[in-house]
C-alpha positions as MATLAB code, in Angstrom:
seq = 'MNAAEATVPAKAFFAAAKRSGKMRRAPSGAKGSIAKDTRILPSGHCVCVDTPLIATDIPATGRWTKIVALDTVRLIAACDQLALIVPAKDGSAVITIGAGDGQFWMKYNTTKLSIPAVYVLD';
ca = [
      -0.843   11.381   16.021;
       0.817    8.064   16.765;
       2.508    6.098   14.022;
       1.303    2.640   13.032;
       3.798    0.010   11.820;
       3.646   -3.493   10.371;
       6.090   -5.793    8.633;
       4.868   -7.413    5.419;
       6.381   -9.612    2.686;
       7.846   -7.207    0.104;
       6.945   -9.202   -2.995;
       3.311   -9.655   -1.906;
       2.892   -5.978   -0.986;
       4.361   -4.718   -4.275;
       2.157   -7.106   -6.272;
      -0.979   -6.074   -4.348;
      -0.265   -2.370   -4.784;
       0.201   -2.784   -8.543;
      -3.035   -4.782   -8.936;
      -5.114   -1.708   -9.656;
      -6.457   -2.832  -12.998;
      -6.214   -1.187  -16.379;
      -9.570    0.586  -16.406;
      -8.869    4.338  -16.418;
     -12.490    5.469  -16.544;
     -15.943    4.007  -16.113;
     -17.591    2.465  -19.178;
     -19.885    4.761  -21.152;
     -23.338    4.912  -19.643;
     -22.130    3.890  -16.193;
     -23.352    5.856  -13.235;
     -20.591    6.833  -10.839;
     -16.846    6.703  -11.129;
     -13.876    4.559  -10.182;
     -11.932    5.635   -7.117;
      -8.390    6.857   -7.762;
      -7.103    6.110   -4.260;
      -5.632    2.954   -2.769;
      -6.508    2.297    0.844;
      -4.378    0.345    3.288;
      -6.434   -0.878    6.192;
      -6.461   -3.469    8.987;
      -7.939   -6.894    8.314;
      -7.516   -9.244   11.275;
      -3.863  -10.290   11.412;
      -3.349   -8.990    7.891;
      -2.994   -5.678    6.099;
      -5.568   -5.163    3.356;
      -4.391   -3.296    0.232;
      -7.600   -2.039   -1.349;
      -6.785   -0.788   -4.863;
      -9.470    0.812   -7.066;
     -10.671   -2.556   -8.418;
      -9.235   -5.345   -6.221;
      -8.604   -5.833   -2.481;
      -5.799   -8.118   -1.288;
      -5.018   -9.307    2.256;
      -1.317   -9.650    3.093;
      -0.105  -11.426    6.260;
       1.574   -8.947    8.607;
       3.697   -8.930   11.728;
       2.779   -6.103   14.016;
      -0.548   -4.447   14.510;
      -1.830   -2.244   11.689;
      -4.545   -0.029   13.157;
      -4.952    2.824   10.707;
      -6.883    3.390    7.510;
      -4.633    5.196    5.039;
      -5.709    6.473    1.614;
      -2.952    7.041   -0.966;
      -2.759    8.238   -4.525;
      -2.466    4.990   -6.530;
       0.031    6.359   -9.051;
       2.358    7.616   -6.294;
       2.126    4.309   -4.414;
       2.996    2.290   -7.525;
       5.944    4.608   -8.288;
       7.268    4.249   -4.717;
       6.882    0.456   -4.880;
       8.788    0.385   -8.162;
      11.624    2.417   -6.604;
      11.854    0.217   -3.512;
      11.617   -2.964   -5.622;
      14.909   -1.948   -7.251;
      16.605   -2.278   -3.847;
      14.863   -5.413   -2.518;
      16.599   -8.540   -3.858;
      14.334  -10.067   -6.532;
      15.446  -13.638   -5.809;
      14.784  -13.339   -2.068;
      11.134  -14.324   -1.711;
      11.376  -13.976    2.066;
      12.361  -10.285    2.001;
      10.155   -8.083    4.189;
       9.477   -4.378    4.353;
       8.136   -2.289    7.182;
       5.207   -0.049    6.360;
       4.047    2.793    8.526;
       1.773    5.784    8.689;
       1.656    8.916   10.798;
       1.511   12.699   10.535;
      -0.131   12.626    7.117;
       2.568   10.396    5.591;
       2.784    6.747    4.522;
       6.230    5.169    4.414;
       7.905    1.941    3.383;
      11.278    0.862    4.723;
      13.732   -1.848    3.654;
      16.918   -2.053    5.717;
      18.054    1.595    5.896;
      16.134    2.864    2.836;
      12.881    4.657    3.631;
      10.448    6.101    1.082;
       7.601    8.390    2.134;
       4.571    9.555    0.203;
       1.852   11.955    1.350;
      -1.404   10.356    2.405;
      -4.748   11.631    1.136;
      -5.991   10.914    4.653;
      -5.076    8.848    7.708;
      -7.769    7.611   10.096;
      -7.146    6.001   13.486;
];
């Protein structure tokens, strides 16, 4: 399996990943359920972060060609850890995101965090 990579603004990606909403379960009487996965998928020249309740397009450099599903809680925890390293005042900071071999990873300078993907589609 080939890896896919794209470079995205760190602040925008972290904000989009955390925008999953506060609803933990469906309202009483509702038919169906709320997905617990966040998907990262291609959207033109952007990367779409599709959280359980909201989808956000983020401009990207590079070609993102995969559909990756991640556990939302793990993604938010990884974003929080990487946000500690990325300078908060630097609005132009970028991270590289990638997927391959059942893993999703985020990289800033030499720091790389990986989390297992629920699935990766080409």
